[in-house]
C-alpha positions as protocol buffer text, in pm:
chain_id: "A"
residue {
  index: 1
  type: MET
  ca { x: -9825 y: 2447 z: 20311 }
}
residue {
  index: 2
  type: SER
  ca { x: -9853 y: 2572 z: 20666 }
}
residue {
  index: 3
  type: THR
  ca { x: -9676 y: 2895 z: 20750 }
}
residue {
  index: 4
  type: MET
  ca { x: -9484 y: 2692 z: 21006 }
}
residue {
  index: 5
  type: MET
  ca { x: -9273 y: 2562 z: 20718 }
}
residue {
  index: 6
  type: ALA
  ca { x: -9108 y: 2903 z: 20709 }
}
residue {
  index: 7
  type: THR
  ca { x: -8988 y: 2884 z: 21068 }
}
residue {
  index: 8
  type: TRP
  ca { x: -8709 y: 2633 z: 21009 }
}
residue {
  index: 9
  type: THR
  ca { x: -8428 y: 2709 z: 20774 }
}
residue {
  index: 10
  type: TYR
  ca { x: -8101 y: 2555 z: 20679 }
}
residue {
  index: 11
  type: SER
  ca { x: -7873 y: 2644 z: 20970 }
}
residue {
  index: 12
  type: LEU
  ca { x: -7514 y: 2576 z: 21057 }
}
residue {
  index: 13
  type: ALA
  ca { x: -7625 y: 2455 z: 21399 }
}
residue {
  index: 14
  type: ALA
  ca { x: -7836 y: 2189 z: 21232 }
}
residue {
  index: 15
  type: ILE
  ca { x: -7559 y: 2045 z: 21017 }
}
residue {
  index: 16
  type: ARG
  ca { x: -7245 y: 2101 z: 21223 }
}
residue {
  index: 17
  type: ASP
  ca { x: -7057 y: 1782 z: 21303 }
}
residue {
  index: 18
  type: ARG
  ca { x: -7011 y: 1701 z: 21668 }
}
residue {
  index: 19
  type: HIS
  ca { x: -6631 y: 1691 z: 21647 }
}
residue {
  index: 20
  type: ASP
  ca { x: -6566 y: 1972 z: 21402 }
}
residue {
  index: 21
  type: CYS
  ca { x: -6242 y: 2090 z: 21558 }
}
residue {
  index: 22
  type: SER
  ca { x: -6098 y: 1767 z: 21691 }
}
residue {
  index: 23
  type: SER
  ca { x: -5721 y: 1722 z: 21708 }
}
residue {
  index: 24
  type: THR
  ca { x: -5737 y: 1475 z: 21419 }
}
residue {
  index: 25
  type: THR
  ca { x: -5885 y: 1730 z: 21176 }
}
residue {
  index: 26
  type: SER
  ca { x: -5641 y: 1845 z: 20906 }
}
residue {
  index: 27
  type: ALA
  ca { x: -5525 y: 2207 z: 20891 }
}
residue {
  index: 28
  type: PRO
  ca { x: -5721 y: 2292 z: 20571 }
}
residue {
  index: 29
  type: VAL
  ca { x: -6040 y: 2148 z: 20720 }
}
residue {
  index: 30
  type: THR
  ca { x: -5993 y: 2334 z: 21048 }
}
residue {
  index: 31
  type: THR
  ca { x: -5944 y: 2658 z: 20854 }
}
residue {
  index: 32
  type: GLY
  ca { x: -6252 y: 2580 z: 20645 }
}
residue {
  index: 33
  type: ILE
  ca { x: -6463 y: 2516 z: 20954 }
}
residue {
  index: 34
  type: ARG
  ca { x: -6359 y: 2848 z: 21103 }
}
residue {
  index: 35
  type: ALA
  ca { x: -6441 y: 3024 z: 20776 }
}
residue {
  index: 36
  type: LEU
  ca { x: -6781 y: 2852 z: 20774 }
}
residue {
  index: 37
  type: GLU
  ca { x: -6848 y: 2978 z: 21126 }
}
residue {
  index: 38
  type: ARG
  ca { x: -6761 y: 3331 z: 21011 }
}
residue {
  index: 39
  type: ARG
  ca { x: -6990 y: 3288 z: 20708 }
}
residue {
  index: 40
  type: GLN
  ca { x: -6700 y: 3319 z: 20467 }
}
residue {
  index: 41
  type: TRP
  ca { x: -6851 y: 3066 z: 20230 }
}
residue {
  index: 42
  type: GLU
  ca { x: -6606 y: 3089 z: 19940 }
}
residue {
  index: 43
  type: VAL
  ca { x: -6305 y: 3067 z: 20170 }
}
residue {
  index: 44
  type: ALA
  ca { x: -6460 y: 2768 z: 20345 }
}
residue {
  index: 45
  type: ALA
  ca { x: -6527 y: 2592 z: 20014 }
}
residue {
  index: 46
  type: THR
  ca { x: -6167 y: 2647 z: 19902 }
}
residue {
  index: 47
  type: TYR
  ca { x: -6023 y: 2486 z: 20214 }
}
residue {
  index: 48
  type: PHE
  ca { x: -6273 y: 2201 z: 20216 }
}
residue {
  index: 49
  type: ARG
  ca { x: -6173 y: 2118 z: 19859 }
}
residue {
  index: 50
  type: ARG
  ca { x: -5812 y: 2103 z: 19976 }
}
residue {
  index: 51
  type: GLY
  ca { x: -5921 y: 1873 z: 20255 }
}
residue {
  index: 52
  type: ILE
  ca { x: -6100 y: 1647 z: 20008 }
}
residue {
  index: 53
  type: GLU
  ca { x: -5778 y: 1613 z: 19810 }
}
residue {
  index: 54
  type: LEU
  ca { x: -5626 y: 1464 z: 20126 }
}
residue {
  index: 55
  type: GLY
  ca { x: -5930 y: 1255 z: 20218 }
}
residue {
  index: 56
  type: PRO
  ca { x: -6174 y: 1214 z: 19929 }
}
residue {
  index: 57
  type: ASP
  ca { x: -6373 y: 941 z: 20103 }
}
residue {
  index: 58
  type: THR
  ca { x: -6464 y: 1141 z: 20415 }
}
residue {
  index: 59
  type: PRO
  ca { x: -6845 y: 1189 z: 20427 }
}
residue {
  index: 60
  type: SER
  ca { x: -6840 y: 1475 z: 20678 }
}
residue {
  index: 61
  type: LEU
  ca { x: -6594 y: 1668 z: 20463 }
}
residue {
  index: 62
  type: ARG
  ca { x: -6814 y: 1625 z: 20157 }
}
residue {
  index: 63
  type: HIS
  ca { x: -7103 y: 1752 z: 20363 }
}
residue {
  index: 64
  type: ARG
  ca { x: -6910 y: 2055 z: 20482 }
}
residue {
  index: 65
  type: LEU
  ca { x: -6821 y: 2146 z: 20126 }
}
residue {
  index: 66
  type: GLY
  ca { x: -7185 y: 2099 z: 20027 }
}
residue {
  index: 67
  type: THR
  ca { x: -7287 y: 2330 z: 20309 }
}
residue {
  index: 68
  type: ALA
  ca { x: -7053 y: 2605 z: 20192 }
}
residue {
  index: 69
  type: LEU
  ca { x: -7175 y: 2565 z: 19834 }
}
residue {
  index: 70
  type: PHE
  ca { x: -7537 y: 2576 z: 19949 }
}
residue {
  index: 71
  type: MET
  ca { x: -7475 y: 2899 z: 20137 }
}
residue {
  index: 72
  type: MET
  ca { x: -7314 y: 3042 z: 19821 }
}
residue {
  index: 73
  type: GLY
  ca { x: -7632 y: 2961 z: 19628 }
}
residue {
  index: 74
  type: ASN
  ca { x: -7474 y: 2681 z: 19426 }
}
residue {
  index: 75
  type: LEU
  ca { x: -7747 y: 2423 z: 19479 }
}
residue {
  index: 76
  type: HIS
  ca { x: -7644 y: 2191 z: 19196 }
}
residue {
  index: 77
  type: ASP
  ca { x: -7294 y: 2132 z: 19329 }
}
residue {
  index: 78
  type: ALA
  ca { x: -7416 y: 2127 z: 19689 }
}
residue {
  index: 79
  type: VAL
  ca { x: -7657 y: 1845 z: 19607 }
}
residue {
  index: 80
  type: ALA
  ca { x: -7376 y: 1655 z: 19435 }
}
residue {
  index: 81
  type: GLN
  ca { x: -7162 y: 1677 z: 19749 }
}
residue {
  index: 82
  type: PHE
  ca { x: -7447 y: 1570 z: 19978 }
}
residue {
  index: 83
  type: GLU
  ca { x: -7525 y: 1274 z: 19753 }
}
residue {
  index: 84
  type: THR
  ca { x: -7159 y: 1177 z: 19749 }
}
residue {
  index: 85
  type: ALA
  ca { x: -7158 y: 1188 z: 20129 }
}
residue {
  index: 86
  type: LEU
  ca { x: -7453 y: 947 z: 20132 }
}
residue {
  index: 87
  type: ARG
  ca { x: -7287 y: 711 z: 19886 }
}
residue {
  index: 88
  type: LEU
  ca { x: -6992 y: 698 z: 20124 }
}
residue {
  index: 89
  type: SER
  ca { x: -7214 y: 671 z: 20433 }
}
residue {
  index: 90
  type: PRO
  ca { x: -7581 y: 588 z: 20357 }
}
residue {
  index: 91
  type: ASP
  ca { x: -7692 y: 663 z: 20714 }
}
residue {
  index: 92
  type: PHE
  ca { x: -7528 y: 1006 z: 20735 }
}
residue {
  index: 93
  type: ALA
  ca { x: -7812 y: 1199 z: 20899 }
}
residue {
  index: 94
  type: LYS
  ca { x: -7691 y: 1550 z: 20822 }
}
residue {
  index: 95
  type: ALA
  ca { x: -7666 y: 1480 z: 20450 }
}
residue {
  index: 96
  type: HIS
  ca { x: -8023 y: 1346 z: 20450 }
}
residue {
  index: 97
  type: TYR
  ca { x: -8138 y: 1657 z: 20636 }
}
residue {
  index: 98
  type: SER
  ca { x: -7959 y: 1892 z: 20398 }
}
residue {
  index: 99
  type: LEU
  ca { x: -8109 y: 1726 z: 20091 }
}
residue {
  index: 100
  type: GLY
  ca { x: -8448 y: 1739 z: 20259 }
}
residue {
  index: 101
  type: VAL
  ca { x: -8421 y: 2114 z: 20308 }
}
residue {
  index: 102
  type: ILE
  ca { x: -8328 y: 2162 z: 19943 }
}
residue {
  index: 103
  type: VAL
  ca { x: -8610 y: 1952 z: 19798 }
}
residue {
  index: 104
  type: ALA
  ca { x: -8863 y: 2105 z: 20038 }
}
residue {
  index: 105
  type: SER
  ca { x: -8763 y: 2455 z: 19927 }
}
residue {
  index: 106
  type: SER
  ca { x: -8868 y: 2365 z: 19573 }
}
residue {
  index: 107
  type: GLY
  ca { x: -9197 y: 2205 z: 19679 }
}
residue {
  index: 108
  type: GLY
  ca { x: -9082 y: 1843 z: 19683 }
}
residue {
  index: 109
  type: TYR
  ca { x: -9246 y: 1771 z: 20016 }
}
residue {
  index: 110
  type: ALA
  ca { x: -9287 y: 1397 z: 19968 }
}
residue {
  index: 111
  type: ASP
  ca { x: -8916 y: 1356 z: 19898 }
}
residue {
  index: 112
  type: ALA
  ca { x: -8833 y: 1592 z: 20184 }
}
residue {
  index: 113
  type: ILE
  ca { x: -9034 y: 1375 z: 20424 }
}
residue {
  index: 114
  type: LYS
  ca { x: -8834 y: 1071 z: 20312 }
}
residue {
  index: 115
  type: ARG
  ca { x: -8506 y: 1256 z: 20370 }
}
residue {
  index: 116
  type: PHE
  ca { x: -8603 y: 1393 z: 20710 }
}
residue {
  index: 117
  type: SER
  ca { x: -8734 y: 1049 z: 20811 }
}
residue {
  index: 118
  type: ALA
  ca { x: -8402 y: 892 z: 20716 }
}
residue {
  index: 119
  type: ALA
  ca { x: -8219 y: 1153 z: 20922 }
}
residue {
  index: 120
  type: VAL
  ca { x: -8418 y: 1086 z: 21238 }
}
residue {
  index: 121
  type: ARG
  ca { x: -8393 y: 709 z: 21192 }
}
residue {
  index: 122
  type: SER
  ca { x: -8018 y: 749 z: 21193 }
}
residue {
  index: 123
  type: GLU
  ca { x: -8011 y: 1007 z: 21474 }
}
residue {
  index: 124
  type: PRO
  ca { x: -8335 y: 998 z: 21677 }
}
residue {
  index: 125
  type: ASP
  ca { x: -8228 y: 1301 z: 21883 }
}
residue {
  index: 126
  type: TYR
  ca { x: -8150 y: 1518 z: 21578 }
}
residue {
  index: 127
  type: VAL
  ca { x: -8370 y: 1811 z: 21681 }
}
residue {
  index: 128
  type: GLU
  ca { x: -8364 y: 2013 z: 21360 }
}
residue {
  index: 129
  type: ALA
  ca { x: -8437 y: 1713 z: 21139 }
}
residue {
  index: 130
  type: ARG
  ca { x: -8726 y: 1596 z: 21354 }
}
residue {
  index: 131
  type: LEU
  ca { x: -8869 y: 1948 z: 21368 }
}
residue {
  index: 132
  type: ALA
  ca { x: -8845 y: 1977 z: 20990 }
}
residue {
  index: 133
  type: LEU
  ca { x: -9013 y: 1637 z: 20954 }
}
residue {
  index: 134
  type: ALA
  ca { x: -9296 y: 1731 z: 21191 }
}
residue {
  index: 135
  type: ASP
  ca { x: -9348 y: 2068 z: 21022 }
}
residue {
  index: 136
  type: THR
  ca { x: -9354 y: 1913 z: 20675 }
}
residue {
  index: 137
  type: LEU
  ca { x: -9596 y: 1641 z: 20781 }
}
residue {
  index: 138
  type: ARG
  ca { x: -9825 y: 1903 z: 20935 }
}
residue {
  index: 139
  type: GLY
  ca { x: -9801 y: 2122 z: 20628 }
}
residue {
  index: 140
  type: THR
  ca { x: -9902 y: 1833 z: 20402 }
}
residue {
  index: 141
  type: GLY
  ca { x: -10203 y: 1736 z: 20613 }
}
residue {
  index: 142
  type: ARG
  ca { x: -10051 y: 1440 z: 20797 }
}
residue {
  index: 143
  type: SER
  ca { x: -10136 y: 1586 z: 21134 }
}
residue {
  index: 144
  type: GLU
  ca { x: -10143 y: 1273 z: 21350 }
}
residue {
  index: 145
  type: GLU
  ca { x: -9796 y: 1174 z: 21230 }
}
residue {
  index: 146
  type: ALA
  ca { x: -9672 y: 1528 z: 21286 }
}
residue {
  index: 147
  type: LEU
  ca { x: -9807 y: 1524 z: 21639 }
}
residue {
  index: 148
  type: ARG
  ca { x: -9608 y: 1211 z: 21724 }
}
residue {
  index: 149
  type: HIS
  ca { x: -9286 y: 1370 z: 21603 }
}
residue {
  index: 150
  type: TYR
  ca { x: -9347 y: 1693 z: 21794 }
}
residue {
  index: 151
  type: GLU
  ca { x: -9408 y: 1482 z: 22105 }
}
residue {
  index: 152
  type: SER
  ca { x: -9088 y: 1284 z: 22047 }
}
residue {
  index: 153
  type: LEU
  ca { x: -8890 y: 1602 z: 21991 }
}
residue {
  index: 154
  type: LEU
  ca { x: -9020 y: 1761 z: 22310 }
}
residue {
  index: 155
  type: THR
  ca { x: -8925 y: 1445 z: 22497 }
}
residue {
  index: 156
  type: PHE
  ca { x: -8566 y: 1496 z: 22379 }
}
residue {
  index: 157
  type: ASP
  ca { x: -8567 y: 1869 z: 22446 }
}
residue {
  index: 158
  type: PRO
  ca { x: -8878 y: 2032 z: 22600 }
}
residue {
  index: 159
  type: ARG
  ca { x: -8724 y: 2379 z: 22553 }
}
residue {
  index: 160
  type: VAL
  ca { x: -8768 y: 2388 z: 22174 }
}
residue {
  index: 161
  type: ALA
  ca { x: -9021 y: 2668 z: 22133 }
}
residue {
  index: 162
  type: GLU
  ca { x: -9084 y: 2597 z: 21763 }
}
residue {
  index: 163
  type: ALA
  ca { x: -9182 y: 2240 z: 21845 }
}
residue {
  index: 164
  type: ARG
  ca { x: -9416 y: 2358 z: 22118 }
}
residue {
  index: 165
  type: LEU
  ca { x: -9591 y: 2596 z: 21880 }
}
residue {
  index: 166
  type: GLY
  ca { x: -9611 y: 2333 z: 21607 }
}
residue {
  index: 167
  type: TYR
  ca { x: -9754 y: 2083 z: 21855 }
}
residue {
  index: 168
  type: ALA
  ca { x: -10023 y: 2325 z: 21976 }
}
residue {
  index: 169
  type: MET
  ca { x: -10120 y: 2434 z: 21625 }
}
residue {
  index: 170
  type: THR
  ca { x: -10144 y: 2072 z: 21514 }
}
residue {
  index: 171
  type: LEU
  ca { x: -10390 y: 2015 z: 21798 }
}
residue {
  index: 172
  type: VAL
  ca { x: -10589 y: 2316 z: 21678 }
}
residue {
  index: 173
  type: GLY
  ca { x: -10592 y: 2173 z: 21327 }
}
residue {
  index: 174
  type: LEU
  ca { x: -10729 y: 1849 z: 21472 }
}
residue {
  index: 175
  type: LYS
  ca { x: -10995 y: 2051 z: 21660 }
}
residue {
  index: 176
  type: ARG
  ca { x: -10855 y: 1936 z: 21994 }
}
residue {
  index: 177
  type: TYR
  ca { x: -10895 y: 2283 z: 22136 }
}
residue {
  index: 178
  type: GLN
  ca { x: -10877 y: 2201 z: 22506 }
}
residue {
  index: 179
  type: GLN
  ca { x: -10542 y: 2026 z: 22464 }
}
residue {
  index: 180
  type: ALA
  ca { x: -10417 y: 2309 z: 22245 }
}
residue {
  index: 181
  type: TYR
  ca { x: -10519 y: 2563 z: 22506 }
}
residue {
  index: 182
  type: GLU
  ca { x: -10341 y: 2376 z: 22785 }
}
residue {
  index: 183
  type: SER
  ca { x: -10030 y: 2336 z: 22571 }
}
residue {
  index: 184
  type: LEU
  ca { x: -10019 y: 2707 z: 22482 }
}
residue {
  index: 185
  type: LEU
  ca { x: -10075 y: 2805 z: 22843 }
}
residue {
  index: 186
  type: GLU
  ca { x: -9775 y: 2599 z: 22951 }
}
residue {
  index: 187
  type: SER
  ca { x: -9563 y: 2722 z: 22660 }
}
residue {
  index: 188
  type: ALA
  ca { x: -9643 y: 3087 z: 22736 }
}
residue {
  index: 189
  type: ARG
  ca { x: -9528 y: 3026 z: 23092 }
}
residue {
  index: 190
  type: LEU
  ca { x: -9204 y: 2859 z: 22980 }
}
residue {
  index: 191
  type: HIS
  ca { x: -9132 y: 3114 z: 22705 }
}
residue {
  index: 192
  type: PRO
  ca { x: -9261 y: 3453 z: 22823 }
}
residue {
  index: 193
  type: ASP
  ca { x: -9038 y: 3623 z: 22565 }
}
residue {
  index: 194
  type: ARG
  ca { x: -9201 y: 3440 z: 22273 }
}
residue {
  index: 195
  type: LEU
  ca { x: -9509 y: 3645 z: 22191 }
}
residue {
  index: 196
  type: GLU
  ca { x: -9645 y: 3391 z: 21943 }
}
residue {
  index: 197
  type: PHE
  ca { x: -9767 y: 3179 z: 22234 }
}
residue {
  index: 198
  type: ALA
  ca { x: -9960 y: 3466 z: 22393 }
}
residue {
  index: 199
  type: GLN
  ca { x: -10099 y: 3563 z: 22052 }
}
residue {
  index: 200
  type: ALA
  ca { x: -10219 y: 3210 z: 21979 }
}
residue {
  index: 201
  type: LEU
  ca { x: -10360 y: 3174 z: 22329 }
}
residue {
  index: 202
  type: THR
  ca { x: -10555 y: 3497 z: 22283 }
}
residue {
  index: 203
  type: ARG
  ca { x: -10706 y: 3373 z: 21958 }
}
residue {
  index: 204
  type: LEU
  ca { x: -10837 y: 3062 z: 22132 }
}
residue {
  index: 205
  type: LEU
  ca { x: -10974 y: 3262 z: 22424 }
}
residue {
  index: 206
  type: ALA
  ca { x: -11152 y: 3497 z: 22183 }
}
residue {
  index: 207
  type: ALA
  ca { x: -11281 y: 3265 z: 21912 }
}
residue {
  index: 208
  type: ALA
  ca { x: -11243 y: 2894 z: 21987 }
}
residue {
  index: 209
  type: PRO
  ca { x: -11551 y: 2689 z: 21893 }
}
residue {
  index: 210
  type: ASP
  ca { x: -11520 y: 2512 z: 22230 }
}
residue {
  index: 211
  type: ASP
  ca { x: -11732 y: 2704 z: 22483 }
}
residue {
  index: 212
  type: ARG
  ca { x: -11517 y: 2576 z: 22770 }
}
residue {
  index: 213
  type: ILE
  ca { x: -11216 y: 2770 z: 22646 }
}
residue {
  index: 214
  type: ARG
  ca { x: -11353 y: 3107 z: 22542 }
}
residue {
  index: 215
  type: ASP
  ca { x: -11301 y: 3390 z: 22788 }
}
residue {
  index: 216
  type: GLY
  ca { x: -11344 y: 3733 z: 22636 }
}
residue {
  index: 217
  type: ARG
  ca { x: -11223 y: 3923 z: 22940 }
}
residue {
  index: 218
  type: ARG
  ca { x: -10903 y: 3723 z: 22964 }
}
residue {
  index: 219
  type: ALA
  ca { x: -10854 y: 3759 z: 22589 }
}
residue {
  index: 220
  type: MET
  ca { x: -10886 y: 4136 z: 22627 }
}
residue {
  index: 221
  type: GLU
  ca { x: -10628 y: 4142 z: 22907 }
}
residue {
  index: 222
  type: LEU
  ca { x: -10379 y: 3954 z: 22692 }
}
residue {
  index: 223
  type: THR
  ca { x: -10453 y: 4160 z: 22381 }
}
residue {
  index: 224
  type: GLN
  ca { x: -10399 y: 4485 z: 22567 }
}
residue {
  index: 225
  type: GLN
  ca { x: -10064 y: 4355 z: 22689 }
}
residue {
  index: 226
  type: LEU
  ca { x: -9968 y: 4258 z: 22334 }
}
residue {
  index: 227
  type: LEU
  ca { x: -10070 y: 4600 z: 22204 }
}
residue {
  index: 228
  type: LYS
  ca { x: -9796 y: 4755 z: 22417 }
}
residue {
  index: 229
  type: GLY
  ca { x: -9556 y: 4611 z: 22161 }
}
residue {
  index: 230
  type: PRO
  ca { x: -9552 y: 4636 z: 21782 }
}
residue {
  index: 231
  type: ARG
  ca { x: -9897 y: 4629 z: 21621 }
}
residue {
  index: 232
  type: SER
  ca { x: -9952 y: 4379 z: 21340 }
}
residue {
  index: 233
  type: ILE
  ca { x: -10234 y: 4283 z: 21108 }
}
residue {
  index: 234
  type: GLU
  ca { x: -10283 y: 3962 z: 21304 }
}
residue {
  index: 235
  type: LEU
  ca { x: -10298 y: 4147 z: 21634 }
}
residue {
  index: 236
  type: SER
  ca { x: -10555 y: 4396 z: 21503 }
}
residue {
  index: 237
  type: GLU
  ca { x: -10770 y: 4107 z: 21386 }
}
residue {
  index: 238
  type: THR
  ca { x: -10730 y: 3938 z: 21724 }
}
residue {
  index: 239
  type: MET
  ca { x: -10855 y: 4254 z: 21894 }
}
residue {
  index: 240
  type: ALA
  ca { x: -11158 y: 4252 z: 21663 }
}
residue {
  index: 241
  type: MET
  ca { x: -11230 y: 3889 z: 21757 }
}
residue {
  index: 242
  type: THR
  ca { x: -11198 y: 3974 z: 22125 }
}
residue {
  index: 243
  type: LEU
  ca { x: -11430 y: 4275 z: 22105 }
}
residue {
  index: 244
  type: ALA
  ca { x: -11688 y: 4068 z: 21918 }
}
residue {
  index: 245
  type: GLU
  ca { x: -11670 y: 3798 z: 22186 }
}
residue {
  index: 246
  type: LEU
  ca { x: -11744 y: 4070 z: 22443 }
}
residue {
  index: 247
  type: GLY
  ca { x: -12040 y: 4192 z: 22236 }
}
residue {
  index: 248
  type: GLN
  ca { x: -11873 y: 4520 z: 22139 }
}
residue {
  index: 249
  type: TYR
  ca { x: -11949 y: 4484 z: 21770 }
}
residue {
  index: 250
  type: GLN
  ca { x: -11910 y: 4846 z: 21662 }
}
residue {
  index: 251
  type: GLU
  ca { x: -11556 y: 4851 z: 21797 }
}
residue {
  index: 252
  type: ALA
  ca { x: -11490 y: 4507 z: 21644 }
}
residue {
  index: 253
  type: VAL
  ca { x: -11594 y: 4641 z: 21303 }
}
residue {
  index: 254
  type: ALA
  ca { x: -11352 y: 4933 z: 21340 }
}
residue {
  index: 255
  type: TRP
  ca { x: -11058 y: 4708 z: 21431 }
}
residue {
  index: 256
  type: GLN
  ca { x: -11140 y: 4465 z: 21151 }
}
residue {
  index: 257
  type: HIS
  ca { x: -11151 y: 4754 z: 20904 }
}
residue {
  index: 258
  type: GLU
  ca { x: -10808 y: 4859 z: 21030 }
}
residue {
  index: 259
  type: ALA
  ca { x: -10670 y: 4507 z: 20982 }
}
residue {
  index: 260
  type: ILE
  ca { x: -10815 y: 4481 z: 20631 }
}
residue {
  index: 261
  type: ALA
  ca { x: -10674 y: 4819 z: 20532 }
}
residue {
  index: 262
  type: ALA
  ca { x: -10330 y: 4725 z: 20665 }
}
residue {
  index: 263
  type: ALA
  ca { x: -10337 y: 4399 z: 20468 }
}
residue {
  index: 264
  type: ALA
  ca { x: -10431 y: 4585 z: 20150 }
}
residue {
  index: 265
  type: ARG
  ca { x: -10159 y: 4848 z: 20204 }
}
residue {
  index: 266
  type: THR
  ca { x: -9892 y: 4582 z: 20239 }
}
residue {
  index: 267
  type: GLY
  ca { x: -9991 y: 4406 z: 19918 }
}
residue {
  index: 268
  type: HIS
  ca { x: -10187 y: 4121 z: 20076 }
}
residue {
  index: 269
  type: SER
  ca { x: -10514 y: 4178 z: 19893 }
}
residue {
  index: 270
  type: ASP
  ca { x: -10597 y: 3806 z: 19908 }
}
residue {
  index: 271
  type: VAL
  ca { x: -10571 y: 3814 z: 20286 }
}
residue {
  index: 272
  type: ALA
  ca { x: -10782 y: 4129 z: 20299 }
}
residue {
  index: 273
  type: GLN
  ca { x: -11055 y: 3955 z: 20100 }
}
residue {
  index: 274
  type: ARG
  ca { x: -11060 y: 3659 z: 20338 }
}
residue {
  index: 275
  type: MET
  ca { x: -11070 y: 3892 z: 20637 }
}
residue {
  index: 276
  type: ALA
  ca { x: -11387 y: 4048 z: 20500 }
}
residue {
  index: 277
  type: GLU
  ca { x: -11573 y: 3732 z: 20608 }
}
residue {
  index: 278
  type: ASN
  ca { x: -11521 y: 3821 z: 20975 }
}
residue {
  index: 279
  type: LEU
  ca { x: -11618 y: 4181 z: 20905 }
}
residue {
  index: 280
  type: LYS
  ca { x: -11957 y: 4062 z: 20781 }
}
residue {
  index: 281
  type: LEU
  ca { x: -12002 y: 3865 z: 21104 }
}
residue {
  index: 282
  type: TYR
  ca { x: -11934 y: 4166 z: 21323 }
}
residue {
  index: 283
  type: GLU
  ca { x: -12158 y: 4390 z: 21113 }
}
residue {
  index: 284
  type: ALA
  ca { x: -12434 y: 4133 z: 21171 }
}
residue {
  index: 285
  type: HIS
  ca { x: -12358 y: 4135 z: 21546 }
}
residue {
  index: 286
  type: LYS
  ca { x: -12219 y: 3783 z: 21542 }
}
residue {
  index: 287
  type: PRO
  ca { x: -11895 y: 3666 z: 21708 }
}
residue {
  index: 288
  type: CYS
  ca { x: -11617 y: 3479 z: 21533 }
}
residue {
  index: 289
  type: ARG
  ca { x: -11581 y: 3107 z: 21595 }
}
residue {
  index: 290
  type: THR
  ca { x: -11283 y: 3049 z: 21366 }
}
residue {
  index: 291
  type: PRO
  ca { x: -10956 y: 3146 z: 21540 }
}
residue {
  index: 292
  type: TRP
  ca { x: -10761 y: 3089 z: 21217 }
}
residue {
  index: 293
  type: ARG
  ca { x: -10879 y: 3049 z: 20861 }
}
residue {
  index: 294
  type: ASP
  ca { x: -10773 y: 2746 z: 20659 }
}
residue {
  index: 295
  type: GLY
  ca { x: -10406 y: 2765 z: 20570 }
}
residue {
  index: 296
  type: GLU
  ca { x: -10332 y: 3046 z: 20816 }
}
residue {
  index: 297
  type: LEU
  ca { x: -10228 y: 2855 z: 21127 }
}
residue {
  index: 298
  type: PRO
  ca { x: -9891 y: 2978 z: 21258 }
}
């Protein structure tokens, strides 16, 4: 699966009901909601159970209890509550989303796609569900479908940075480098605080197979700006790519060695082995034309 799968998680914002604290909500439920907001999971579960005694056929209440149980690590009972919510209301989007998150976490991506799809059919503007659907489709190789959902999501809310990154990386995966470059350029402008856009943009400038995009000098400018912040394995490798694009192969070798050593030190020996491929290129005075290796897109 793509590493993008790790960027969305089960969040209270994603599953919170629109009218959580309405005047018609019972006292136990109101107390449970407040406990949920304070991350007091056991307290929340206790009050939601009391609420269910008063209204056992309320789907949103079943879902709230399931949420508290999920946060407590009780997946079995959480799933039971989500499934009960769907029996009471088959189109309940948040219950579909919650079940999708759970099955995806255990590798059931096909079932997760069905759940996320059901959620967005019920609520087309459900941002978290559509993002999870797009990410899961991309991670399972269904890139064209993923692209459509990223586009739909950004139509609803163009500010969602995760969707922008997913969209651009899907374009990279489809080898549509010019579109990816333009998308990242716009995203970096809209989200100057999100360094992942500048990092991805730098990779394309340094190593894209498309000659129209590569610009070693601009890549170096961006990399030097990024190096003012925390240094990472990925950033060291980006610097090596940039130096190689500029024909500075000796320096590229040194930076690639640094990246490989850092990967090995942090227990990522498999990554270090894959990074050795670029090292061989630089030692042979050849530039890199693979911005990301297979399975390593952000």
